[in-house]
N, C-alpha and C positions, 0 to 999 in steps of 0.2 A: 558765625565766627566771632570770637571775642578778641578785642584788641588790647585787652588788659593783661599784664603779666604780674599782677599783685601777688606777692608771696613767692614769686619765682626768684631763683638765683642764677646769674649768668657770669661767665668768665670770658673776657675778650682779650686775645693776644694781639700784639702789634697795635696797641690802642693809643699810641702817642701822637698819631696824626692820621689824616686821610680817612679811609673807610673804617678803620678800627675805632677812631675817635667818634665818628658820626654814628656808628653802630652802638657803641657804648651809651651815647647820649639818647639815642632812640629807645633802647631797652630801658634805660632809667626813666625816661619820660612815660613809658608804658607801665611803670610800676615795679620793675625788677630791681633787686639789689644787685649791684654789679661790681665784680672784681676786674680791674683793668691792669694789664701787664705789658711791659715793654722794657727794652734795655735802656731807653732814654727816660728813666723814671722821673726825672725832674719835670718833664712835660706833662706827666700824669697828674701833678698837683693841680694845675689849672683846669684839667678835665674834671677832676673830683669837685672842684669849686663850682663848675658850670652845671654839673649833673644835679637834678632835683632830688634824687633819692640817695640812699646810703651807698657809699662807694668805698671799695678797698683798693689801695694802690699797691701794686706788686712790682718789685724790681725783678723782671723775668727775662731770661735768655732761653728761647725755645731750643737752641742748639745744645743746651746743657740739660741732660736728663734729670739731674738732681734739682736744678733750678725749677724745672717744670713740675716735678713731684712736690717740691716744697710749696710752689705757688698754688697747686690744686689743694694741698693739705691746708694751707692757710685760709683759702676760700671757704672750705668746708668747716674749718674750726670757727671762723668768724660768723658765717651765716647758717651753719647747720645742715646744709645740703648743697647740691649742685644740679641744676636743671638744664642749663643751656651752655654749650661751649661754642665759641666762634673762633675758629682758627684763621686768623687774618695775617699774622706775621709773615712777611715775605720780602724778598729783594729781587730786582730784575737787573741783571748785569749783562745786557745784550752784547753780542759781538760775534764775529765770524769764527768758525771752528779752527781754520788754519791760523796758526800763530797765536792762539788764544792763551791768556794767562789762566792756567787751569786751577789756580787757587780761587778764582772767581766761580768756577764750576762747583768746587767743593762748598763754597759759601752758599750758593743757591740750593744745592741738594740738602745741605745740613739745615738751612733755615726753612725753605719752602716745603720740602718733602719730609725729612726726618723730624723736623720741628713739629709739624702737624701730627705725625705719627706718635711722637713722644707724648704730646698733649692728650690725644685720644687714649693712649694706653694708661696714662695716669688718671684720667677722668672717668673712664668707662665704668668701673665698679660703682661709682656714685650715680652716674647717669642711668644705669640699670635699676638702681633702687628707686630713683625718682621718675623713671620712664621719660627721660629727657630727650634732648636733641643735640646733635652734632652738626654745626654749620661750617662747611669748608669753603673758604673764599678762594676760588680757582681763577680762571681767566678764559677768554676766548682762545688763548694759546693752549689750553687744555683740550681743544677740539681740533685746531688747525695749526701745525707748525709752519714756520717760515724762516727764510734765510736770516741769519744773524740772531735767531732766537731759539736755536736748537736745544740748548741745555735748560733754559727757562721753560720751554715747552715740555721738555722731558719731565721736569719736576711737576708740572701741572697735569700732564697725562697721568703721571704716577699718582697724584692725589685722586684723580677720577677712578683709577683702578682700585686703589686702597679703599676708597669710600664705597664702591659697589660691593666689594667683599665684606666690608664692615656692615653695610646695610643688610646683606643676606644673613649675617651672623646674629644681628640683634633686633631686626624689625619685629619678629614675632614675640620678642620680649618687651616690646613697647618703646624702644628707642628709635627715634627718627633720624635719618641721615640726609642732609641737604647739601648739594653742591651748587654754589652760585658762581657764575662765569661772567664777570664784567668785561666789556670792551674798554675803550679808552676812557679813563676817569681822570679828572683833574686832581692828581695827588703828587707827592714827592717821588713816586716810584721810578719814573724815567730819569730823575735827577741823579740816580745812583750809577748810571752808565758811565764807564770810564773811557770808552772809545769815542774820541771827539766826533768822528763822522757819523757813527751810529746814534750818538747823543743828539746831534743836529737833526738827523733824519726823524727821530722820535718826536723832537720838539716841533718840527715842521708838520708832521702828520697830525699832532694834537691841535696845532693852530689852524689846520685846514677844516676843522669840524667843530660843531657844538658838542663838546665832550660831556660825558656824564659828570655829575657831582657826587661826592662821597655820600651825601644824604639820599641819593637815588638808590644806591646799593643798600644802605641801611634800611630803606623802606622795603626792599626785597627780603632782607633778613627778617624784619618784623612780620611781614606777610607770612613767611614760611613757619615761624615759630608760634604764631597765634591761631593756626588752624585747629579745628577740633581734633581730639586725640586719635580718631580713626582715619584722619587724612594726613598722608605723608607727601609733602611736596619735595620730591627728590632732586630736582634739577631746575635751575632758573638761569637762562641765558639773557643777559641784558647788554645790548649794544646802543651806542648813540645812533640816532636815526641816520646821521650822515656817514656812518662807518659802513663801508661796503664789504669788508671781510674781517 
């Protein structure tokens, strides 16, 4: 197994913080040229300064198909190819179904599910040429749904279903599809929750355990994309040791 990505080109969505930022830095440290995209593009400038390799900053909104197409096109124009796509952009707006603000449902579906689909759709022709890899950052919620997490889990279950269909379509053509399912990670994700009771519950759960760090998930991404070409690591589930479910 080689841990170098010299000559490879990667695109990371949701790269402004957390897992996305850590993954972009890990890929850059491994030698890849990295395009980093997010809606909070101002945060990407410091990421580009911290990355050791060549970095392209993209003002990218995965819910906007044109924005995604433009971002992929800009990456290929700048670097000449695309080898790795890491679909990390996501929001978690947990809450009970009864009385829910359904605009939050729409936001989760558009960002987590449709956003990753749009990115795959735009990138796939380039990944087929390079025999590249799609890395989908999912969640333990993509395996087990729980109260107050129905819609978030639905988006993550959807990512798993989409990814398996994608894998079957492209694996014989050399494109590898990886689903990574983190448990509790110390990121801003739970901070988006608007329901005060659910927000407090998520905070308490995170404080009750030694949570994963973004770098732990970046390490899983790096492991998957540095395997020999004949090895496809299709699924990685990573929980904190202290997390029971």
